[in-house]
C-alpha positions in Angstrom: 0.0 0.0 0.0 1.3 3.4 -0.9 0.4 6.4 1.1 -0.3 9.6 -0.8 1.9 12.4 0.4 -1.0 14.7 1.4 1.2 17.5 2.6 3.0 17.7 -0.8 -0.3 17.4 -2.6 -1.8 20.2 -0.5 1.2 22.4 -1.1 0.9 21.8 -4.8 -2.8 22.6 -4.8 -2.2 25.7 -2.7 0.6 26.8 -5.2 -1.7 26.4 -8.2 -4.5 28.3 -6.4 -2.2 31.1 -5.3 -0.7 31.3 -8.8 -4.1 31.5 -10.5 -5.3 34.1 -8.0 -2.0 36.0 -8.4 -2.3 36.1 -12.2 -5.9 37.4 -11.8 -4.8 40.1 -9.3 -1.7 41.1 -11.4 -3.8 41.5 -14.5 -6.6 43.4 -12.9 -7.5 47.0 -13.9 -6.3 48.3 -10.5 -3.0 46.6 -10.9 -2.5 48.0 -14.4 -3.3 51.5 -13.1 -0.7 51.0 -10.3 1.9 49.8 -12.8 1.2 52.8 -15.0 1.7 55.2 -12.1 4.9 53.5 -11.0 6.3 53.6 -14.5 5.4 57.3 -14.8 7.2 58.0 -11.5 10.2 56.2 -12.7 10.2 58.2 -15.9 10.0 61.5 -13.9 12.9 60.3 -11.7 14.9 59.5 -14.8 14.3 63.0 -16.2 15.4 64.5 -12.9 18.6 62.4 -12.8 19.4 63.3 -16.4 18.9 67.0 -15.6 21.3 66.7 -12.7 23.8 64.8 -14.9 23.6 67.6 -17.5 24.3 70.3 -14.9 27.3 68.4 -13.5 28.7 67.9 -17.0 28.3 71.6 -17.8 30.0 72.5 -14.5 32.9 70.1 -15.3 33.3 71.6 -18.7 33.5 75.1 -17.2 36.1 73.9 -14.7 38.1 72.2 -17.4 38.0 75.3 -19.6 39.1 77.5 -16.6 41.9 75.1 -15.7 43.2 75.2 -19.3 43.1 79.0 -19.3 45.1 79.0 -16.0 47.7 76.6 -17.4 48.0 78.6 -20.6 48.6 81.8 -18.6 51.2 80.1 -16.5 53.0 78.7 -19.6 53.0 82.1 -21.1 54.4 83.6 -17.9 57.1 80.9 -17.7 58.0 81.4 -21.3 58.3 85.2 -20.7 60.4 84.5 -17.6 62.8 82.3 -19.7 63.1 85.0 -22.3 63.9 87.6 -19.6 66.4 85.3 -18.0 68.1 84.7 -21.4 68.2 88.4 -22.3 70.8 89.5 -19.7 73.1 86.6 -20.7 73.2 87.6 -24.3 73.8 91.2 -23.3 76.8 90.2 -21.2 78.4 88.4 -24.1 
């Protein structure tokens, strides 16, 4: 005689029932409305993040441009100092 595993059979039946009810709940009008609202919120958040990223990029570009200007001014000052240093040597000769 074999004994039916009633516990396993009950778990299986419960899973099937829960799955069927879950599909009904997940495909209901209210659930779709909730999914739509969540998706809209995610899209708004994405727009906000992209706006922040754009602002940060613009600021970084400004910083890079200013840094290049500073380095160009320093290079010009260094070149001018080298020319000034070289001028007295040629005058002495």
